[in-house]
N, C-alpha and C positions, 0 to 999 in steps of 0.2 A: 790666529790660533783657531778660530772657528772655521775658517776656510780650509785649514789643514785637516781638521777633524772631519769636515764634510767630504773632502776629497778622499780621505782614508775610508770613511764609511761607504762611499760610493764604490770604491775599488773592491772592498771586501764583498759588497753585495753583488757586484758583477761577477766576481770570482765564484761566489757561492752559487749564483744562478747558472754559471757555466758548468760547474760540477754537477748540479742537479740535472741539467739537460744532457750532459754526457752520460750520467748514470742511467737515465731512462732510454737513451739511444742504444745502450748496450744490453738492455733487457731482452730483446728478441733473440740475440745470439747466446744469452746466458741460459734462458729457459724457454720452453715452448709457449707460444701465445695461446690464449684461450680459444676454444673452438668458435667458429663463426656462427652467429645466430641465423637460423633459416630465414627469418623475415627480412633481415637486412643484408644477407650474404651477397646477393646479386649486386646491390648498390655498392657495397664495399669493393667487390671485384671490378665492376665497371669503372669506378673512380680511378683505378690504376690502368686497366686495360683499354681505356679510351685514348691513352697517349699514343701518338704515332711512334713508330720505330721499335715497338716491342716485338721480340722474336723468341721462338722456341728453337733451340739448337741442339741437335742430337747427332753426334759423330760427324760433325762438319756440315750436316744438312740443316737448313733453317726454314722456318715458316712464320709468317706474321701472326702475332698474338694480339694484335690491336682489334678491338671490337667497337663498331660504330654504334653509339648509344641510341641514335634515332632509329636505326634498322632493328636493333635488338628489342627496342620497346614495342615495335609492331610485330615481332615474331610470335608464333603460336605458343612457344614455350613461355615467353614473358607474359602473354595474355593469360595463360593457364597457371601463372605463378609457379612455374618450375624453376627452381633455384640452381645456380651454377654447381653447388656442391651435390645436387641430386645426380648429376652426371659425372662430375669430377670428384667422386667419392673419396679418393685418396688424398685430396687437398683439404686439410683442416686448419692449416695455420700458415703464417708467413715468417720466414722464407718458405717457398714451396719445396716439397721433397724432391730429391734428384730423380730424374727420369731413368728408369732401369732398362728400358728397351734399347736395343742396339741401333734402331733406325726410326725415322719419323713415321714410316709406314707401319712398322710394328707397334709404335705407340698409338696410332689411330685405331689399329685393329684391337688393341687392348681396351680401348674405350667403347668399342662397338657393342659389347655385351650389356652396357648400361641401358641401351635402347630397349632391351627385353623387359626391363622393369615396368615400363608403361605400355609397350607395344608388343606383347608376347605373341599374339596371333600373326602379325606381320613378320616378326623375327623368325618364327618357326617355319613360315612359308619360304622365307629366304634361304633356309637351310637345304631346301630341295631345288634350288634354282641353278641355272647355268653358271651364275657368278660364283656360287659356293663350290660347284664342281670344279671350276677353273682354279679356285683358290686351293682346293685339296690336291690339285695336280701340280701345285708349285708356283702358280701365277700370283705373286704377292700384290700385283696391281688390280686384281679382280675387285669389282665394285663392292663396297660395304655401305651401310646405312648413310653415313655422313657424306659419302661421295655424291649421293643424289639429294639428300635433305640436309642442307646446311643448318646445323642446330642453332646458330646464332642469328639467322636471317629468314628462315623459312616461315612464310605467313600461312594463315588459315585459308583453306580453299573456299572459294565462293560457293554458297549453297542456295538452293531454290527455296520456295515457300514451304516445301515439305521437309526441308532440312537435308536434302540429298545433294551431294557434290555435283555441280554442273560441269559438264564436259567442256563447254566453251572456255571456262576459266582456266583450264589446265592443259588443253591440247597443244598449244604452242610451247608451253613450259616443258612438257614431256619430251618432245623431240630435241629441244635445245639442251636439256639435261643429259639425254642419252648421247648427244653429239660430243660431249666432253671426252668420251672414250671411243666413240664410233663415228668419227668425223667423215670417213670415206662413205660409209653407208648413209649418213645424214645427207651428204651431197647428192647421192643417187635418189634418195627419197624426195628431196626438194624438187628434182626435175621430173618426178613421176606424176601420173594423173592424179594420184591421191595428194601428193605434196603440193602441187600447184593449186588444187582446189582449196586446200587449207590456207596456204600463204597468200594467194592472190584473191580468193573469194571469201575467205573466212568460213568455209563450209564445215559445219560440225557433223556432217554425216560420214565423212571420210575417216578411215582408221589411222591411228598413229601407232607408235611402237607397242604400247601396252595392249592394244586391241588384239594384236596377233601373238605377242610374246608373253603376255601376262604382266602383272605389276610387281609383286614381291617374289613370286615363284616364277621368275623369268625362265622361259624355255627357248630352245632353238639349237640347231646344229646336230640334232640326233636323228636316228633312223625313224623312231616312233613319231617325232615331230613332223618329219617329211611325209610319212604315210598318212598323217591326219590332216594334211593341208586342205584337201577338198572339203572336209567338214568345217575347217576353220574359215575358209573363204565363204562357205555356205551360210555362215551366221548372218552375214550382211546380204549376200546375193540371193538368198531365199526369202528375204524380208520384203514383202510387197510394199509395206509402208515407206521404205526407203527407195527401193528400185523403181516404183511407179513414178516417182518425181523426175526420173531421168530416162524414162521409157526404156528401161533395161529389163530383159526377161528374168523372171524368177525361177525358171526351169533349168538353169545351167547345171545344177547338181544332178537333177533327175536325168538329163540327157547325157551327162558324163558317166553316171553310174550305169546307164543303159548300154554304153558301148564297151568294147573289149578292154580298154585301159581302165576305165572306172570299175568295172566288175572285178577285175583282178586285184586292183588296189584295195577295194573294199574288203575282199577276202583276207588280204594280208593284214589290213588294219585290225580286223576283228579276231583273227586267229593267230597271227604271228606279228604282233606290233613292233617287235625288236628286230625283225628280219628285213633287210633292204629289198625293195622291189625296183626292177628296171623299167617299170611302166610309168608313163608320163602322168604327172599330177599338174595342178593349175600352174605352179611356178615354173615348170619346165617349158611351158609354152608362152606364158604371159610375163615371165620375169619374177623376181623376188621383191627387191626394194625399188627397182627401176621400171615398174609397170607403166605402160603407156596406153593411150587410147587404141582401140582395135583398128581404127581407120587411119592411124598415123602412117604416113607414106614410108617412113624408114623402118619402123619396127612393128607396126600394127599387124596382127595375125588375120585381119579381115582381108588383107592384100595377099593374093594367092602366092606371089613370089616370096613374101616374107614367111608365110605359113609353110611353104615347101622347105625353106631353109630350116625351120624348126623341126619338121618331120625327118629331114635328112640327118639330124644329129643321132637319131636312133635307127633310122632306115636309110643308110647311105645310098642305096640303089633306087630310092623312090624317084619317080618321074612326075611330071606335071599333073597327070591324071590321078596320082596317088592322093594329093592334097585336095584336088577338086572333087573327089568322091566323098569327102567328109562334109557333113551338113552343119558343121560348126555346132553351136548350141541351140540351133533352131529346131522346133518341132515341126514336122512336115505339115504344110497347109497349102491351100490353092495359091497363095502368094509365094511361099518358100518351098521349093522342091515339090511341085504339083504332081509329078509322076509318082514319087514315093507316097504322097498323100493318097492318091486315088488307088494305087495298088493296095495300100493298107486298108482303105475303105472297102475295096472289093473283098479282100480276105476277111474283113471284119464280119461280113454277112455270109460269105461263101463257106467258111469253115464251120460256123454254127449250123448252117443248113445241112452240110454233108454229115457232120457228126450227129445232128438230130435225126437224119434219115437212117443212119447206121444204128442208132440206139433203138428206133422204132422197129427196124428189121429184126434186131436181136431179141427185143421183147416179144415180138410176134412169134419168133421161132421158139422162144422159151414157152410161150403160151401153148403152142402146138405140141410141145414135148410133155408138158406137165398135165394139161387138161385131157382126160380120157376122150377117145373118139366118140363113145356112146353119148357123151354129154354135148358134143359139138354137132353131131349129125343124127337126125331121127332114124331109129332102127327100122329095117324093112323085114317084116315077118312073112315068110312064104306061106301061101295058102295050102290047105290040105288037098290031097288028090281028089277027094269026093266033092270038093268045092267047085271042081271044073265039070263035074258031071251034070 
């Protein structure tokens, strides 16, 4: 009898426990769960999203929703205690609300504005970028914040003792990030004089993508950008602190502006920045992303045959003497183009001498015209007739 009672009691208890568990399991579908607390939100989210195989599916497209806790913990957002709900503001409970966007790309773009809450300056600059212009022209694949900065894994940039971001820490990351969309250009850059110096020698003097195109306000492909190329290249090539290390002249911009091409482009840049010019700028002769050393046998413009080929792009009738007459970016000296140097030296003294003589002649003539003769020559008074008697 006691065994039967115990068996009955245990059965009732198990049944009761099952009903209680079933009741609580149905609560989320019966009513909305309370909002997640900010302090514990990320931990709650990671507990589910650390599982492999989680996906977000929109209209047949899927993307992984799995977050690596180790990488997330080291991310700048985790370090700064930015919670998941700060960016995913529409998610307040579980189950999560249905995604309303018609594609995964549209869903990512809808989350992009969340970046503005903390990064307003960078966000506003991006609105004037080539990426934003492409998006407005209908290119949905144009880069947005999360394409370059993974919000779940991006770490804090290394800083020096003054708290400034060090270029060495991000230079390789920059080109690899851009290569996600610009793989062909990345390949050319890797083979260029700049790319090789960076990848093979770890040289932090060479420019990467952002040095020429900007960071958040990325520019490129426009007429005004093309016309401003000499000033852009001049930022480094006029810097003696950098150029002296490699025995490269810092007068390249001065010599360029002094010739016909440079003078014309400078006028266009200053007066008509949006009008194209058919005059050569740096990239027309040296290349854009595939810049090589000037003495490279195949492409270097220090080789007359290669330089002539560059000239013939705009001057199809140009012969060997055409390119040979150009002094490159050298300033005339006894070592480089001595005839031009000594002719310039002669005129340096001859012209001031001639002009100075002319000025003296003109001043003397003015003097003769202005000053009365009586003040310049003693007057001769004739004697009276009786003085001769």
